[in-house]
C-alpha positions, 0 to 999 in steps of 0.5 A: 861479255865474259866468257863464263857466260854460257851463251857466250862460250857457245857461241866462241865455241861454235864459231872456232869449231865452224872456222877450223873445220872450214879452214880444215878443208882450205887444202887444195886451192880450187877457185876464188871461193877457197880464197874467200872462204878462207878470209871469213873463216879468219875473220871468224876465229878472230871475233871468237878468240875477242870474246873469248878473252873478253874484248869490247871489239868482239861484237862487230866481227862477228856481227860480220861475220853471220852477216857474210855467210847470209847470201850466197853468191856462187861466180865459179865452179868452186862454190858459194863464196862464202859458205861455211860448213854449216849450211842451211838455204836456198839457191839458184844456179845455172851452170856449164859444161863442157864433155861432163867437166863443169866449166863455169857456174853462177848463183844466188840465194839466201844461207837460212844458218847466217840468219839464225847465226846473226839473231844469235849473236845479236842477242847475245851482244845485246845480254851482254851490252845489259851487263857493262853497262852502270847502274843508274845511281843517285848521288846523296844531297850535298850536306848544308854547310 
């Protein structure tokens, strides 16, 4: 997709902003979730840059980036492993605390914003595929000798 299309520009800018804000919140490192969020943010940045510069490899990267945001998986008190800075989800969590300090936390759920992001990414990828496919042209019949 050319960056000159409005949906492509919006997706690239959105991805860069969300990933940059997520990386900005990376320090200080609290738990394993911070590492997975940072890795997911870097995947988004790579996909957005490839989209902006017109490479065809943006599609699998941004599709993986959006799919990875759909499940909510919590394994420690630092929070959701795949949460980016925009989040709209439902989850079920369980935490244990000792003297008012949370010592362990688990949970699962679904992020509806990730689902919406996946749909938008797939629609933009489909639109770009239609624009890049060659037109069906028929050749003129061969001339008789």
